[in-house]
C-alpha positions as CSV (number, residue, x, y, z in Angstrom):
1,X,-22.2,10.2,-21.7
2,X,-20.9,11.8,-18.6
3,X,-19.1,15.0,-19.4
4,X,-15.8,15.6,-17.6
5,X,-15.8,19.3,-16.6
6,X,-13.4,21.6,-14.8
7,X,-14.2,22.5,-11.3
8,X,-13.7,25.8,-9.6
9,X,-11.4,26.4,-6.6
10,X,-12.9,25.2,-3.4
11,X,-15.5,22.9,-5.1
12,X,-14.3,19.4,-4.2
13,X,-17.4,18.8,-2.1
14,X,-19.6,20.3,-4.9
15,X,-17.9,18.2,-7.6
16,X,-17.5,14.9,-5.8
17,X,-20.2,15.0,-3.1
18,X,-20.2,11.7,-1.2
19,X,-16.7,10.8,-2.1
20,X,-15.4,14.0,-0.6
21,X,-17.4,13.5,2.6
22,X,-16.2,9.9,2.8
23,X,-12.6,11.1,2.7
24,X,-13.2,13.6,5.5
25,X,-14.9,11.0,7.6
26,X,-12.1,8.4,7.0
27,X,-9.4,11.0,7.8
28,X,-11.3,11.9,11.1
29,X,-11.3,8.2,12.0
30,X,-7.6,8.0,11.5
31,X,-6.7,11.2,13.3
32,X,-8.9,10.1,16.2
33,X,-7.5,6.6,16.5
34,X,-5.5,7.3,19.7
35,X,-8.6,8.6,21.5
36,X,-10.8,5.8,20.2
37,X,-8.3,3.0,21.2
38,X,-9.2,1.7,24.7
39,X,-7.8,-1.0,26.9
40,X,-10.4,-3.7,27.7
41,X,-11.8,-3.5,31.2
42,X,-9.4,-5.2,33.5
43,X,-6.6,-5.4,30.9
44,X,-3.3,-3.6,31.0
45,X,-2.7,-1.3,28.1
46,X,0.4,-1.8,26.0
47,X,2.2,1.5,25.2
48,X,3.1,0.3,21.6
49,X,-0.6,0.0,20.8
50,X,-1.0,3.8,21.4
51,X,2.2,4.5,19.5
52,X,0.7,2.6,16.6
53,X,-2.4,4.7,16.9
54,X,-0.3,7.8,16.7
55,X,1.0,6.5,13.3
56,X,-2.5,6.2,12.1
57,X,-3.0,9.8,13.1
58,X,0.1,10.9,11.1
59,X,-1.3,9.1,8.1
60,X,-4.6,10.9,8.5
61,X,-2.7,14.2,8.5
62,X,-0.9,13.3,5.3
63,X,-4.2,12.4,3.6
64,X,-5.8,15.6,4.9
65,X,-3.0,17.7,3.4
66,X,-3.4,15.8,0.1
67,X,-7.1,16.8,0.0
68,X,-6.3,20.4,0.9
69,X,-3.7,20.6,-1.9
70,X,-6.1,19.1,-4.4
71,X,-8.7,21.7,-3.3
72,X,-6.2,24.4,-4.4
73,X,-5.5,22.5,-7.7
74,X,-1.9,21.8,-6.6
75,X,-2.1,18.3,-8.1
76,X,1.6,17.3,-8.4
77,X,2.1,18.3,-4.7
78,X,-1.0,16.4,-3.7
79,X,-0.1,13.2,-5.6
80,X,3.4,13.3,-4.2
81,X,2.0,13.3,-0.7
82,X,-0.3,10.5,-1.7
83,X,2.7,8.3,-2.5
84,X,4.1,9.1,0.9
85,X,0.8,8.0,2.4
86,X,0.8,4.9,0.3
87,X,4.1,3.8,1.7
88,X,3.1,4.8,5.2
89,X,0.0,2.6,5.1
90,X,1.9,-0.4,3.8
91,X,4.5,-0.1,6.6
92,X,1.7,0.2,9.2
93,X,0.1,-2.9,7.8
94,X,3.3,-4.8,8.3
95,X,3.8,-3.3,11.7
96,X,0.4,-4.4,12.8
97,X,-0.2,-7.6,11.0
98,X,3.1,-9.2,9.8
99,X,3.7,-12.4,11.7
100,X,6.7,-13.6,9.6
101,X,10.0,-12.1,8.6
102,X,13.1,-13.3,6.8
103,X,16.6,-13.4,8.1
104,X,19.3,-13.9,5.5
105,X,22.5,-15.9,6.4
106,X,24.7,-14.5,3.6
107,X,27.3,-16.6,1.8
108,X,26.5,-20.0,3.1
109,X,28.1,-23.0,1.4
110,X,25.9,-26.0,0.5
111,X,27.3,-27.9,3.5
112,X,26.5,-25.0,5.8
113,X,23.0,-24.7,4.4
114,X,22.4,-28.4,5.0
115,X,23.7,-28.0,8.6
116,X,21.2,-25.2,9.2
117,X,18.3,-27.2,7.7
118,X,19.3,-30.2,10.0
119,X,19.5,-27.9,13.0
120,X,16.1,-26.5,12.3
121,X,14.5,-29.9,11.9
122,X,16.2,-31.1,15.1
123,X,14.7,-28.2,17.0
124,X,17.9,-26.5,18.0
125,X,17.5,-23.4,20.3
126,X,18.4,-20.9,17.6
127,X,15.6,-22.2,15.4
128,X,12.8,-21.9,18.1
129,X,10.8,-19.5,16.0
130,X,11.9,-20.6,12.5
131,X,9.1,-21.9,10.3
132,X,11.1,-22.5,7.1
133,X,14.7,-22.6,5.8
134,X,15.1,-21.6,2.2
135,X,18.0,-21.5,-0.3
136,X,18.3,-18.2,-2.2
137,X,21.3,-17.8,-4.4
138,X,24.4,-18.1,-2.2
139,X,22.4,-17.3,1.0
140,X,20.3,-19.3,3.3
141,X,17.1,-17.5,4.3
142,X,15.5,-18.3,7.7
143,X,11.7,-17.5,7.9
144,X,11.0,-16.6,11.5
145,X,7.8,-15.8,13.4
146,X,7.4,-12.4,15.1
147,X,8.7,-11.7,18.5
148,X,6.7,-13.4,21.3
149,X,6.0,-11.5,24.6
150,X,5.4,-14.0,27.4
151,X,3.8,-13.5,30.8
152,X,6.7,-13.7,33.3
153,X,4.7,-15.8,35.7
154,X,2.9,-18.3,33.5
155,X,5.1,-18.2,30.4
156,X,2.0,-17.9,28.2
157,X,2.3,-15.8,25.0
158,X,0.4,-12.5,25.7
159,X,1.5,-10.6,22.6
160,X,3.3,-11.1,19.3
161,X,5.2,-8.2,17.9
162,X,5.9,-7.8,14.2
163,X,9.6,-7.6,13.3
164,X,8.7,-4.2,11.9
165,X,8.4,-3.0,15.5
166,X,12.2,-3.7,15.9
167,X,13.0,-2.4,12.5
168,X,11.3,1.0,13.1
169,X,12.9,1.2,16.6
170,X,16.4,0.7,15.2
171,X,16.5,2.2,11.8
172,X,17.9,5.7,11.6
173,X,16.9,7.4,8.3
174,X,19.4,10.3,8.7
175,X,22.5,8.3,9.6
176,X,24.0,8.0,6.1
177,X,26.3,5.4,4.6
178,X,29.3,3.8,6.1
179,X,31.7,5.6,3.7
180,X,30.6,9.1,4.8
181,X,31.0,8.6,8.6
182,X,34.7,9.8,8.6
183,X,33.4,13.2,7.5
184,X,31.2,13.5,10.5
185,X,33.3,11.9,13.2
186,X,34.2,14.3,16.0
187,X,36.9,12.1,17.6
188,X,34.6,10.9,20.3
189,X,33.8,7.2,20.2
190,X,35.0,4.5,17.8
191,X,34.4,5.5,14.2
192,X,34.6,1.9,13.1
193,X,31.7,1.0,15.3
194,X,29.7,3.9,13.8
195,X,30.6,2.5,10.3
196,X,29.4,-0.9,11.4
197,X,26.1,0.6,12.7
198,X,25.7,2.4,9.3
199,X,26.2,-0.8,7.4
200,X,23.6,-2.6,9.6
201,X,21.3,0.4,9.2
202,X,21.5,0.2,5.5
203,X,20.9,-3.6,5.6
204,X,17.6,-2.9,7.6
205,X,16.5,-0.5,4.9
206,X,17.2,-2.9,2.1
207,X,15.6,-5.9,3.7
208,X,12.5,-4.2,5.1
209,X,11.9,-0.6,4.1
210,X,12.6,0.0,0.4
211,X,9.5,-0.4,-1.7
212,X,10.4,-3.8,-3.2
213,X,11.1,-5.2,0.3
214,X,7.8,-3.8,1.6
215,X,5.8,-5.6,-1.1
216,X,7.9,-8.8,-0.7
217,X,7.1,-8.8,3.1
218,X,3.4,-8.3,2.4
219,X,3.5,-11.3,0.1
220,X,5.5,-13.4,2.7
221,X,2.7,-12.7,5.2
222,X,-0.1,-13.4,2.8
223,X,-1.3,-9.8,3.1
224,X,-1.4,-9.4,-0.7
225,X,-2.2,-11.8,-3.6
226,X,-0.5,-11.7,-7.0
227,X,-3.0,-9.3,-8.5
228,X,-2.7,-6.9,-5.6
229,X,1.1,-7.0,-6.1
230,X,0.6,-5.9,-9.7
231,X,-1.8,-3.1,-8.6
232,X,0.5,-1.8,-6.0
233,X,3.3,-1.6,-8.6
234,X,1.1,0.3,-11.0
235,X,0.0,2.9,-8.5
236,X,3.5,3.2,-6.9
237,X,5.0,3.9,-10.4
238,X,2.2,6.4,-11.2
239,X,2.6,8.3,-8.0
240,X,6.4,8.2,-8.3
241,X,6.0,10.3,-11.4
242,X,5.0,13.2,-9.1
243,X,7.4,12.4,-6.3
244,X,10.4,12.6,-8.7
245,X,11.1,15.7,-10.7
246,X,10.8,14.1,-14.1
247,X,8.7,15.3,-17.0
248,X,6.2,12.4,-16.8
249,X,4.0,13.7,-13.9
250,X,4.0,17.3,-15.0
251,X,3.1,16.3,-18.5
252,X,0.2,14.2,-17.2
253,X,-1.2,17.2,-15.3
254,X,-0.7,19.5,-18.2
255,X,-2.6,17.2,-20.5
256,X,-5.6,16.8,-18.2
257,X,-5.9,20.3,-16.7
258,X,-4.9,22.3,-19.9
259,X,-3.3,25.1,-18.0
260,X,-0.7,26.9,-20.1
261,X,1.9,27.5,-17.3
262,X,2.5,26.8,-13.6
263,X,1.4,30.3,-12.9
264,X,-2.2,29.5,-13.9
265,X,-3.7,26.4,-12.4
266,X,-7.0,25.1,-13.7
267,X,-8.8,22.7,-11.4
268,X,-9.7,19.3,-13.0
269,X,-12.7,17.1,-12.1
270,X,-10.8,14.1,-13.2
271,X,-7.5,14.6,-11.3
272,X,-9.2,15.8,-8.2
273,X,-11.4,12.8,-8.2
274,X,-8.3,10.6,-8.6
275,X,-6.8,12.2,-5.5
276,X,-9.9,11.5,-3.5
277,X,-10.0,7.9,-4.7
278,X,-6.5,7.4,-3.5
279,X,-7.2,9.0,-0.2
280,X,-10.3,6.9,0.3
281,X,-8.6,3.7,-0.6
282,X,-5.5,4.3,1.5
283,X,-7.6,5.3,4.5
284,X,-9.8,2.2,3.9
285,X,-6.8,-0.1,4.0
286,X,-5.5,1.5,7.2
287,X,-8.8,1.2,8.9
288,X,-9.3,-2.4,7.7
289,X,-5.9,-3.3,9.1
290,X,-6.8,-1.7,12.5
291,X,-10.0,-3.7,12.6
292,X,-8.1,-6.9,12.1
293,X,-5.4,-5.9,14.6
294,X,-7.9,-5.1,17.3
295,X,-10.0,-8.2,16.6
296,X,-6.9,-10.4,17.1
297,X,-6.6,-9.0,20.7
298,X,-10.1,-9.1,22.2
299,X,-8.8,-9.4,25.7
300,X,-6.5,-6.4,25.4
301,X,-7.9,-3.6,23.3
302,X,-11.1,-2.3,21.7
303,X,-12.2,0.7,19.5
304,X,-14.8,2.9,21.0
305,X,-15.9,4.1,17.6
306,X,-16.0,0.6,16.0
307,X,-19.4,1.0,14.4
308,X,-18.3,4.3,12.7
309,X,-15.1,2.6,11.4
310,X,-17.2,-0.3,10.1
311,X,-19.5,2.1,8.3
312,X,-16.6,4.1,6.8
313,X,-14.8,1.0,5.5
314,X,-18.0,-0.3,3.9
315,X,-18.8,3.1,2.3
316,X,-15.2,3.3,0.9
317,X,-15.7,0.0,-0.8
318,X,-19.0,1.2,-2.3
319,X,-17.9,4.7,-3.4
320,X,-14.2,4.2,-4.1
321,X,-13.9,0.5,-5.1
322,X,-13.9,1.4,-8.8
323,X,-10.3,2.4,-8.5
324,X,-9.7,-1.3,-8.1
325,X,-6.7,-0.5,-5.9
326,X,-6.7,-3.4,-3.4
327,X,-10.4,-3.6,-2.6
328,X,-13.1,-3.5,-5.3
329,X,-13.6,-5.5,-8.4
330,X,-12.9,-5.0,-12.1
331,X,-15.5,-2.9,-13.8
332,X,-17.3,-3.6,-17.1
333,X,-14.7,-1.5,-18.8
334,X,-11.9,-3.7,-17.5
335,X,-13.8,-6.8,-18.6
336,X,-14.3,-5.3,-22.0
337,X,-10.6,-4.6,-22.4
338,X,-9.8,-8.2,-21.3
339,X,-12.3,-9.5,-23.9
340,X,-10.7,-7.4,-26.6
341,X,-7.2,-8.5,-25.5
342,X,-8.1,-12.2,-25.8
343,X,-9.6,-11.8,-29.2
344,X,-6.6,-9.8,-30.5
345,X,-4.1,-12.3,-29.2
346,X,-6.0,-15.1,-30.8
347,X,-6.2,-13.1,-34.0
348,X,-2.4,-12.5,-34.0
349,X,-1.8,-16.2,-33.7
350,X,-4.5,-17.7,-35.9
351,X,-5.0,-15.2,-38.7
352,X,-8.7,-14.1,-39.2
353,X,-10.4,-12.9,-36.0
354,X,-12.1,-15.9,-34.3
355,X,-15.6,-15.2,-32.8
356,X,-15.3,-14.8,-29.0
357,X,-16.1,-18.1,-27.3
358,X,-18.1,-16.2,-24.7
359,X,-19.0,-12.7,-23.9
360,X,-16.4,-10.8,-21.9
361,X,-18.8,-10.4,-19.0
362,X,-18.4,-14.2,-18.4
363,X,-14.7,-13.9,-17.8
364,X,-13.8,-15.0,-14.2
365,X,-12.9,-12.0,-12.1
366,X,-9.5,-13.4,-11.2
367,X,-8.7,-13.7,-14.9
368,X,-9.3,-10.0,-15.8
369,X,-6.0,-8.3,-16.5
370,X,-5.1,-5.2,-14.5
371,X,-4.8,-1.8,-16.1
372,X,-1.6,0.2,-16.6
373,X,-2.8,3.8,-17.3
374,X,-4.4,5.2,-14.2
375,X,-5.7,8.5,-15.7
376,X,-6.9,7.2,-19.0
377,X,-8.8,4.3,-17.3
378,X,-10.6,6.7,-14.9
379,X,-11.5,8.9,-17.9
380,X,-13.0,5.9,-19.7
381,X,-15.1,5.0,-16.7
382,X,-16.6,8.5,-17.0
383,X,-17.1,8.6,-20.7
384,X,-17.5,4.9,-21.7
385,X,-16.2,3.6,-24.9
386,X,-17.4,3.3,-28.5
387,X,-18.0,-0.1,-30.0
388,X,-14.8,-1.8,-30.9
389,X,-15.0,-2.6,-34.6
390,X,-13.2,-5.9,-34.6
391,X,-15.0,-7.4,-31.6
392,X,-18.2,-5.5,-31.2
393,X,-17.5,-4.9,-27.5
394,X,-18.1,-1.6,-25.8
395,X,-18.4,-0.3,-22.2
396,X,-21.0,2.3,-21.1
397,X,-20.1,5.0,-18.6
398,X,-19.9,3.7,-15.1
399,X,-22.2,6.6,-13.9
């Protein structure tokens, strides 16, 4: 069995070798995105493309800081920053790839809903970019395509902007609620207009920027499947344990680093590996998104370091895919757990334990249930499991 040992400060490269180097290369690709992004010969560059590249650079800086904090065994701080990076990457994915967005018409009667459906089907002007009209509670939801940019001479569509471009342009994270604006009003301008702006600002956040809205918009644009939605929820909750000052995250670090107080940090092979796995997977997703974004615009932009990005993405899938975050496949351990689960459920319903109909390795990949305990699963991948007495199933160490 692989023994999980404590590392010493400054030893991430020594402890994790290729995974550590992969993270550094992936971070370099992100922070160098602006320099690598080029307009195709003869094409006119779009300023927003380089603004998007700057966002990739900011994400790379977050991930670099998370690695540096893990190097110093400051794991709660590192994992808090990882959650920021996770949200950042998802927003970037929607900014670059989302082609659909929802617009809610609140408080529509059944008659008004039917009118909107009829207007959409009749091709009325307001519905020129509407692809679906849905009923949701007491509201009608219009599903619209992104914002088309047309050539002024030919009328041809030359670019399609995600609605997240407008959201990020207009949302002000420091504005505050409508109810607090009287406190700040200096007598200049109409406070009621400022309150209206605050209400609209809050509506933007709720519809597009809070976590549940981000995941819903990923699903709307077919950027995640149902399994990936579950995975994102598992990792968001896990990382939130460090972002919020509750006991859960600190207790997890105490249990797996065995330091007696916050004055004495002991590095952990397990937790530092987890940080690197998150960094590699988040960087992988950002680079994968950029590849898709650039490939959709062959007449506009290219990446000068595309072979290097292709290599980093492929290496991340090889060295960090066992986190089974969004890329990767379930491991033998995950299949073993699914096999045990199926037998135990059947036993609960039928009395004596039935013999498994087939070995757990034959379970289709899309039927393997996702895990809920991030750290314990990673530990089990290192150590393997003993034979389960009721099923005879076991999983060897992954390495």
